[in-house]
C-alpha positions as CSV (number, residue, x, y, z in Angstrom):
1,M,14.0,47.4,10.1
2,R,12.8,44.5,12.4
3,L,9.2,43.3,10.4
4,L,6.5,40.6,12.1
5,I,4.8,38.7,9.9
6,V,0.3,37.7,10.8
7,D,-0.6,34.9,9.9
8,D,-2.8,31.9,10.6
9,E,-2.2,30.0,7.2
10,R,2.0,28.8,6.7
11,P,2.0,29.5,2.4
12,A,1.1,33.2,3.6
13,R,4.2,33.5,6.4
14,D,6.0,31.7,4.0
15,K,5.7,33.9,0.5
16,L,6.0,36.7,2.2
17,R,8.8,36.0,3.8
18,R,10.3,35.0,1.4
19,L,9.4,38.6,-0.6
20,L,11.5,40.2,2.3
21,V,13.9,38.5,3.0
22,Q,15.1,39.8,-1.5
23,E,14.0,43.2,0.7
24,S,17.1,45.4,1.9
25,G,16.9,47.2,5.2
26,I,15.7,44.1,7.3
27,T,17.6,43.3,10.5
28,A,15.5,40.7,11.6
29,L,12.0,39.1,10.3
30,E,9.5,36.9,13.1
31,E,6.7,34.3,12.6
32,A,3.3,34.2,15.0
33,R,0.9,32.4,13.9
34,D,-2.1,33.9,15.4
35,G,-3.2,37.1,16.8
36,V,-2.7,36.1,21.0
37,E,0.7,34.4,19.3
38,A,0.9,38.1,17.7
39,L,1.1,40.2,21.3
40,E,3.6,37.8,22.7
41,K,5.9,38.0,19.9
42,I,5.3,42.2,20.1
43,A,5.9,42.5,23.4
44,A,9.1,40.5,23.2
45,F,10.1,41.0,19.9
46,T,9.4,44.8,20.3
47,P,9.2,45.4,16.3
48,D,9.4,48.3,13.7
49,A,6.2,46.6,11.7
50,V,3.3,44.2,11.6
51,F,2.2,42.7,8.6
52,L,-0.8,41.6,10.4
53,D,-3.3,38.8,8.7
54,I,-7.1,40.2,9.3
55,Q,-8.8,37.2,9.2
56,M,-7.1,34.6,11.8
57,P,-9.2,32.6,14.5
58,E,-9.8,34.0,18.0
59,V,-7.6,37.7,18.0
60,S,-8.2,38.6,14.6
61,G,-5.3,41.2,13.6
62,L,-8.4,43.9,14.1
63,E,-7.9,42.9,17.5
64,V,-4.4,42.6,17.7
65,A,-4.4,46.4,16.3
66,A,-6.5,47.6,18.8
67,S,-4.7,45.9,21.6
68,L,-0.9,47.1,20.4
69,P,0.9,48.5,23.5
70,Q,2.4,52.7,22.7
71,P,4.4,52.9,22.0
72,A,2.8,50.6,18.4
73,P,4.7,49.5,16.2
74,L,3.1,49.8,12.3
75,L,0.6,48.3,11.1
76,V,0.9,46.6,7.3
77,F,-2.7,44.8,6.6
78,V,-2.7,41.5,4.8
79,T,-5.5,39.8,3.2
80,A,-7.3,38.2,1.3
81,Y,-10.8,41.2,1.8
82,D,-11.1,44.2,0.8
83,E,-14.2,44.4,3.0
84,Y,-11.5,45.7,5.7
85,A,-9.8,48.6,4.6
86,V,-12.1,51.2,5.8
87,R,-11.5,49.8,9.6
88,A,-8.1,48.5,8.6
89,F,-6.5,52.0,8.4
90,D,-9.4,53.8,11.1
91,A,-6.0,50.7,13.0
92,N,-4.0,53.1,11.7
93,A,-3.3,51.1,9.0
94,I,0.2,52.7,7.1
95,D,-0.7,50.7,3.9
96,Y,-3.4,47.6,2.5
97,L,-1.3,44.9,1.2
98,L,-4.8,42.6,-0.8
99,K,-3.3,39.2,-1.6
100,P,-2.5,37.8,-3.8
101,Y,0.2,41.3,-3.8
102,D,3.3,40.4,-6.5
103,Q,7.1,41.5,-5.3
104,A,6.0,45.2,-6.3
105,R,3.4,45.7,-4.5
106,L,5.3,44.8,-1.6
107,Q,7.7,47.0,-2.1
108,R,5.6,50.0,-1.7
109,A,4.6,49.4,0.7
110,L,7.6,48.7,2.8
111,Q,8.5,52.5,1.1
112,R,6.2,53.6,3.7
113,L,6.9,52.1,6.2
114,R,10.5,53.3,5.8
115,E,9.3,56.8,5.0
116,R,7.2,56.9,8.5
117,L,10.2,55.3,10.4
118,A,12.5,58.2,9.4
119,L,9.9,60.4,10.7
120,R,10.3,58.8,14.5
């Protein structure tokens, strides 16, 4: 599985990367620091799924989701704000990780991604 981490906060990207590298089946892992870079990386890297923060400067995660090319990568929103959950699922999110999350919660999100990718 090819994954892209998008978050404007370095510690958040580092934590997610640290947890993801412990999981099997991840063949490539890239990062983007903001929504603009995310759109560039999605076009060049073509990830299977994107772990996407919602609140970022310039282009929000929800704006990134609305701008994705088709077929779009699967989305897991990762945020500290629960009030965006409905909008995230309206943007076809597979899951919504509320910070702080742990390895077990991340594993459930990865399982949902694997199940959805198997249907493609």
